[in-house]
C-alpha positions in Angstrom: -75.3 37.2 73.7 -73.4 38.7 76.6 -72.4 42.4 76.4 -68.7 43.1 75.7 -68.4 45.2 78.9 -69.8 42.5 81.1 -67.5 39.8 79.6 -64.6 42.2 80.2 -65.6 42.7 83.8 -65.9 38.9 84.3 -62.5 38.4 82.8 -60.9 41.0 85.0 -62.5 39.5 88.1 -61.4 36.1 87.1 -57.8 37.2 86.6 -57.7 38.8 90.0 -58.7 35.5 91.5 -56.7 33.0 89.4 -53.5 34.9 89.8 -53.6 33.7 93.4 -53.7 30.0 92.3 -50.2 28.9 91.5 -50.3 25.2 91.1 -46.6 24.6 90.4 -45.4 26.8 93.2 -47.7 24.9 95.6 -45.9 21.6 94.7 -42.4 22.8 95.4 -40.1 20.6 97.5 -37.5 22.2 99.8 -33.9 22.2 98.8 -32.9 20.2 102.0 -34.8 17.2 100.7 -32.4 17.0 97.7 -29.3 17.4 99.9 -30.5 14.7 102.3 -31.5 12.3 99.5 -28.2 12.5 97.6 -26.1 12.2 100.8 -28.0 9.0 101.7 -27.8 7.7 98.2 -24.0 8.3 98.0 -23.6 6.2 101.3 -25.6 3.4 99.8 -28.7 4.0 101.9 -31.2 6.0 99.8 -34.4 7.0 101.5 -37.6 8.0 99.9 -38.2 11.8 100.5 -41.1 12.8 102.6 -42.2 16.3 101.5 -44.4 18.5 103.5 -46.4 21.1 101.6 -46.9 24.6 102.9 -50.4 25.8 103.6 -51.7 28.2 100.9 -51.6 31.8 101.8 -55.0 32.2 100.2 -58.3 30.4 101.0 -58.7 28.1 98.0 -62.3 27.3 99.0 -63.2 31.0 98.9 -61.5 31.5 95.5 -63.4 28.5 94.1 -66.7 29.9 95.3 -66.1 33.2 93.6 -65.0 31.5 90.4 -68.1 29.4 90.3 -70.2 32.5 90.7 -68.5 34.0 87.7 -69.2 30.8 85.7 -72.9 31.2 86.4 -72.9 34.5 84.6 -71.5 33.2 81.3 -73.7 32.2 78.4 -72.8 29.2 76.2 -73.6 30.8 72.8 -70.6 33.1 72.6 -67.0 31.9 71.7 -65.3 34.4 74.0 -67.5 33.4 76.8 -66.9 29.7 76.1 -63.1 30.1 76.4 -63.5 32.2 79.5 -65.7 29.5 81.0 -63.3 26.7 80.2 -60.3 28.7 81.5 -62.1 29.4 84.8 -63.1 25.7 85.0 -59.4 24.7 84.5 -58.4 26.9 87.4 -61.0 25.2 89.6 -59.3 21.9 88.6 -56.0 23.4 89.7 -57.5 24.3 93.1 -58.6 20.7 93.4 -55.1 19.4 92.7 -53.7 21.8 95.3 -56.2 20.6 97.9 -55.3 16.9 97.2 -51.5 17.2 97.5 -49.9 14.1 98.9 -52.9 11.9 98.3 -53.9 9.1 95.9 -56.7 11.4 94.6 -54.1 13.9 93.4 -52.8 11.3 90.9 -56.3 10.5 89.7 -57.0 14.3 89.2 -53.7 14.7 87.4 -54.7 12.0 84.9 -58.1 13.7 84.4 -56.4 17.0 83.7 -53.2 16.1 81.8 -53.8 12.6 80.7 -51.4 9.7 80.8 -48.7 8.1 78.6 -51.1 5.4 77.4 -53.5 7.9 75.9 -53.7 7.9 72.1 -52.5 10.9 70.1 -55.7 12.3 68.6 -56.5 11.1 65.1 -54.0 8.2 65.4 -53.7 4.7 66.9 -50.3 5.7 68.4 -50.1 6.4 72.1 -47.7 8.9 73.7 -45.9 5.9 75.2 -45.5 4.3 71.7 -44.1 7.6 70.4 -41.6 7.9 73.3 -40.4 4.4 72.9 -40.0 4.7 69.2 -38.1 8.0 69.5 -35.7 6.5 72.1 -34.9 3.7 69.6 -34.2 6.2 66.9 -32.1 8.3 69.3 -30.1 5.3 70.3 -29.4 4.5 66.6 -28.1 8.1 66.1 -25.6 7.9 68.9 -22.0 8.2 67.7 -18.9 10.3 68.5 -20.2 13.3 66.6 -23.6 13.3 68.3 -23.0 13.7 72.0 -24.1 16.1 74.7 -21.4 18.7 75.1 -19.3 18.2 78.2 -19.4 21.7 79.5 -20.9 23.6 82.5 -22.1 27.1 81.7 -23.3 28.9 84.8 -26.8 30.3 84.9 -25.6 33.9 84.7 -23.9 33.3 81.3 -27.2 31.9 79.9 -29.1 34.8 81.5 -26.8 37.3 79.6 -27.6 35.5 76.4 -31.3 35.7 77.0 -31.1 39.4 77.9 -29.6 40.0 74.4 -32.4 37.9 72.9 -35.3 39.7 74.5 -34.1 43.1 73.3 -36.4 42.8 70.2 -39.4 42.8 72.6 -38.8 46.4 73.6 -40.5 47.6 76.8 -42.6 44.4 76.9 -39.5 42.2 77.4 -39.5 40.1 80.6 -36.7 40.4 83.1 -34.2 37.5 83.2 -33.6 36.3 86.8 -31.3 33.7 88.3 -33.0 32.1 91.3 -32.5 29.1 93.6 -34.9 26.2 94.1 -36.6 25.9 90.8 -37.7 22.3 89.9 -37.2 23.0 86.2 -34.1 24.6 84.7 -36.3 27.6 83.8 -39.8 29.0 84.2 -41.4 31.9 82.4 -44.2 34.4 83.1 -45.2 37.6 81.3 -42.9 39.7 83.4 -39.9 37.5 84.1 -38.0 34.4 83.1 -36.3 32.5 86.0 -33.2 30.3 85.5 -32.2 27.8 88.2 -28.9 28.7 89.9 -26.3 26.1 90.7 -27.1 24.3 87.5 -24.9 23.2 84.6 -26.2 24.6 81.3 -24.7 23.8 77.9 -24.4 25.7 74.6 -27.8 24.5 73.4 -29.7 25.7 76.4 -29.6 29.4 75.6 -31.2 29.2 72.1 -33.7 26.6 73.3 -34.7 28.7 76.3 -35.0 31.8 74.2 -37.5 30.3 71.8 -39.2 28.0 74.4 -39.5 30.1 77.5 -39.3 33.7 76.2 -40.6 33.6 72.6 -43.4 31.2 73.5 -44.4 31.1 77.1 -43.7 34.7 78.0 -44.8 36.0 74.6 -48.2 34.3 74.6 -48.8 35.4 78.2 -47.9 39.0 77.3 -50.3 38.9 74.3 -53.0 37.5 76.5 -52.5 40.2 79.0 -53.0 42.9 76.3 -56.3 41.5 75.2 -59.0 44.1 75.7 -61.7 41.6 76.7 -60.4 38.1 77.0 -57.9 38.8 79.8 -57.9 35.2 81.0 -55.6 34.5 78.0 -52.8 36.1 79.9 -52.8 33.2 82.4 -51.6 29.7 81.7 -54.2 27.2 83.0 -53.7 23.4 83.2 -56.0 23.0 80.1 -53.5 25.0 78.0 -50.4 23.1 79.1 -50.3 20.5 76.3 -50.7 23.1 73.5 -48.3 25.6 75.1 -45.6 23.0 75.7 -46.2 21.6 72.2 -45.9 25.1 70.6 -42.8 25.8 72.6 -41.1 22.5 71.6 -42.2 23.0 68.0 -40.5 26.4 68.0 -37.3 24.6 69.1 -37.6 22.2 66.2 -38.5 24.7 63.5 -35.7 27.1 64.5 -33.1 24.3 64.7 -32.5 25.1 68.4 -33.4 21.6 69.5 -30.8 18.8 69.9 -31.3 15.1 70.0 -30.5 14.9 73.7 -33.3 17.3 74.5 -35.8 15.2 72.5 -34.5 12.1 74.3 -35.1 13.7 77.7 -38.7 14.5 76.7 -39.2 10.9 75.7 -37.6 9.7 79.0 -40.1 11.8 80.9 -43.0 10.0 79.2 -41.4 6.6 80.0 -40.7 7.6 83.6 -44.3 8.6 84.1 -45.6 5.3 82.8 -43.1 3.5 85.1 -44.4 5.4 88.1 -48.0 4.8 87.2 -47.1 1.1 87.1 -46.1 1.3 90.8 -42.4 2.4 90.8 -41.5 4.5 93.8 -39.2 7.6 94.0 -36.0 5.5 94.2 -37.0 3.3 91.3 -37.6 6.3 89.0 -34.4 8.0 90.3 -32.4 4.9 89.3 -34.2 4.8 85.9 -32.9 8.3 85.1 -29.4 7.4 86.3 -29.4 4.3 84.1 -30.3 6.5 81.2 -27.4 8.9 81.5 -28.5 11.7 83.8 -26.3 12.9 86.6 -27.4 12.2 90.2 -28.6 15.8 90.7 -30.5 15.9 87.5 -32.0 12.4 88.1 -33.2 13.6 91.5 -34.8 16.8 90.0 -36.4 14.9 87.1 -37.9 12.5 89.6 -39.2 15.3 91.8 -41.0 16.7 88.7 -42.9 13.5 88.6 -43.7 12.9 92.2 -44.4 16.5 93.3 -47.9 16.6 94.7 -48.2 12.8 94.6 -47.0 10.0 96.8 -43.2 9.2 96.6 -43.8 5.6 97.7 -45.6 5.2 94.4 -49.1 5.0 92.9 -49.9 8.8 92.7 -47.9 11.1 90.4 -48.0 14.4 88.6 -48.5 13.4 84.9 -47.9 16.9 83.4 -44.6 15.7 81.9 -46.4 13.3 79.6 -47.9 16.0 77.5 -44.8 17.4 75.7 -44.6 14.9 72.9 -48.3 14.8 72.4 -48.5 18.6 72.2 -45.6 18.7 69.8 -47.2 16.3 67.4 -50.5 18.1 67.6 -49.0 21.5 67.0 -46.9 20.3 64.1 -50.0 18.7 62.5 -52.0 21.9 63.0 -49.4 24.0 61.2 -49.4 21.5 58.3 -53.2 21.5 58.2 -53.6 25.3 58.4 -51.0 26.0 55.6 -52.5 23.3 53.4 -56.1 24.7 53.9 -54.9 28.3 53.7 -56.2 28.9 57.3 -53.2 30.8 58.7 -55.7 32.8 60.8 -55.9 29.6 62.9 -52.2 29.7 63.5 -52.3 33.4 64.2 -54.8 32.8 67.0 -52.3 30.4 68.6 -50.2 33.5 69.6 -53.1 35.6 70.9 -52.6 34.3 74.4 -52.4 31.1 76.4 -54.8 29.0 74.4 -55.5 25.4 73.4 -55.6 24.1 69.8 -59.3 23.8 70.1 -59.6 27.4 71.3 -58.0 28.5 68.0 -60.9 27.1 66.1 -63.4 28.6 68.6 -61.8 32.0 68.4 -60.8 32.2 64.7 -63.9 34.2 63.6 -63.5 36.5 66.6 -60.0 37.3 65.6 -61.0 38.0 62.0 -63.9 40.3 63.0 -62.0 42.2 65.7 -63.6 40.8 68.9 -60.3 39.2 69.7 -57.3 41.5 69.5 -54.4 40.7 67.2 -51.2 39.6 69.1 -48.9 42.4 70.0 -45.8 40.2 69.6 -44.9 37.4 67.2 -41.8 35.2 67.3 -39.3 35.9 64.6 -39.5 32.4 63.1 -43.2 32.9 62.6 -42.8 36.3 61.0 -40.5 34.7 58.4 -43.6 33.0 56.8 -41.9 32.0 53.5 -39.1 30.2 55.3 -41.6 28.5 57.6 -43.8 27.4 54.7 -40.7 25.9 53.0 -39.8 23.9 56.0 -43.3 22.6 56.4 -43.6 21.7 52.7 -40.3 19.8 52.9 -41.5 17.9 55.9 -44.6 16.8 53.9 -42.4 15.7 51.0 -40.1 13.9 53.3 -42.9 11.7 54.8 -43.7 10.6 51.2 -40.2 9.2 50.7 -39.6 5.6 51.9 -36.5 6.1 54.0 -36.1 2.3 54.5 -35.7 1.9 50.7 -33.1 4.7 50.7 -31.2 3.0 53.6 -31.2 -0.2 51.6 -29.6 1.7 48.7 -27.0 3.3 50.9 -26.2 -0.1 52.4 -25.6 -1.5 48.9 -23.0 1.1 48.0 -21.4 1.3 51.5 -17.9 -0.1 51.7 
């Protein structure tokens, strides 16, 4: 078994290397492309954007070589070494994606790393695409005058002030809240800061959602990972952890009541749009798909960019990261139910020790219990209220045992 000091040294060296590998930043499109596309679209002559990606400031080949040397020093018989190895390997995947930007190979690699909508949710015969289509049908049936997205436009600075109040409970570990231009997503989180996209309309639901999703999940798990004494790589989010991290963040929205039906509908739309693009739709086709499903021109453009960044806007090669949200949500929800039913809350506790996958939780559970893995420094408030959480989970189990179709038949019979 590897010595603790050597594993710590490998982790520290790995972190110094992988912090130079920023996949999402490398896929950024310039603001001018948005301005030009929307101007052309408004005149009835939309043109497919042709992004040019900036050269990386660091030599990715050199970083890969150093990471591979670190891999050669790791044994396979130790759980902490195993997670270190898989995290380093995932960053090598990220380097490969960066190197293949704008090519068909990028799309193939993306599917290998993130999967695709047609993949089955583990343990079921249901695909992510099936789940998205089913949810859209349910969402459509719920639409009525009392369930509508609020027609309001809160500036980013107002939401930033709300988040600043929310992070106060994190003390001196709280991330800074910044308003910045040119983000692809509405928000992005790291251990030290949460960025909000300027010149964007937010609504009343965004503040609570961003607090539990970006701050109390993404920033929190990264902070906890950074404070690991040995497993420092848990402070960095790698492609392999995306599904679990987005699933946990979305689950936190659900369990706290912060989520709204339009938000879930947007997540389902991303899955459908990904499948559409994989079937050959180009940038304009996907843009129009989002328009037809109620998004504004600006949000439709930005949603489409999320999908085609790194790929080929003419079609055939896309970034499939957005297809993991629903899959991750179902898996995290099922994990919570399983862990509470089996009295294995230590599995759930491991979920907050850093940026991990669900599989890592099982690998690292014993290390958490015997002290080789440090306890998380921060926990979200909803998880600390364990009795309330248990009650919500227990009700969800009871609810699945009730035949709602039979209840609907009963209500129909007494409806006037």
